N, C-alpha and C positions, 0 to 999 in steps of 0.2 A: 504494499500500499504505499502510495506517494504521499509525503506530508509537504504542505505549503508552508514556506518560511514566513513567519510573521515579524513585525517590527513594532517597538513600543514608541508611541508618539503622543504628543499633546497638541490639541487643537486649542488656540487661542481665538475667542470669538467676541466680536463688539457688535451689539445690536443697537442701532440708533433709532429704530421705528418699532414700537411695540406691536404694530400690525403684522410684523414678520415673526413674532415669537411662536405663534401657533404652527406655522409652517416649519419652523426650526425644530420644535418639539416633536412634530411628526417624523421628521427626518431622523432625529436621534433615536426614536422609537424603532424605526426600521432597522437601525444599526445596533441595537441594544446588545446583540450577542457579542460584539467586540469592544464594547465600552466597559472599561475597568471601573471608572468612576467620573463623577461630574460635580463641579462646584460652580455656583451662580451668584454674582453679586450685583444687586441693583444699585447703581450710582446715581442717586436722585438729583444730586448737585449739578450733574452734567446731562442728566435725562438720557442715560445709556445703561445697558446691562452688559456685564462682563461675564463671560462663561468660558470655563476651562474644561475640556474633555480628554481624559486620559484613555488611550486605546491600545490594544494588542491585536493587530490585524495584518494581513498581506498588504503590501505597498499599494496594490491596485485598489484595494478597498478604501484605504485611508485617503488616497488621491480622489476616488470617486465621491466620497463624502464630503471632503473638503471643497471640491468643484461645485457640488449641489448647494452647500451652504454659501458659498461665495457668489452664487447666482441669485441668492435671495435679495430683495430690494432692501437698502440701507443695513446691510450686514457685511462685516469684514471678517476674514478668517485667515490665520497663519498656521502652518503646521511646524512643530519642532520635533525632531527624531532623536531617540537615544542612540548611542553608538551601536553598531552592529556587532 
């Protein structure tokens, strides 16, 4: 049986528009099986939400999720990877 190599990564997400939160949560639910943990901080002084998602997944899955999140209106995402 072939095993797919996975990577540990953190997605840093800034949400500037609360209208995008439902779509973001739906995406995260779809990828729940590769999410290690999640931390969200509402920063009311700047009217943004800061979310960090820790993942253990194949590179293609991390890239796909990051791309889908980045396509949401007023949402920015960056991925940081642990050393292989």
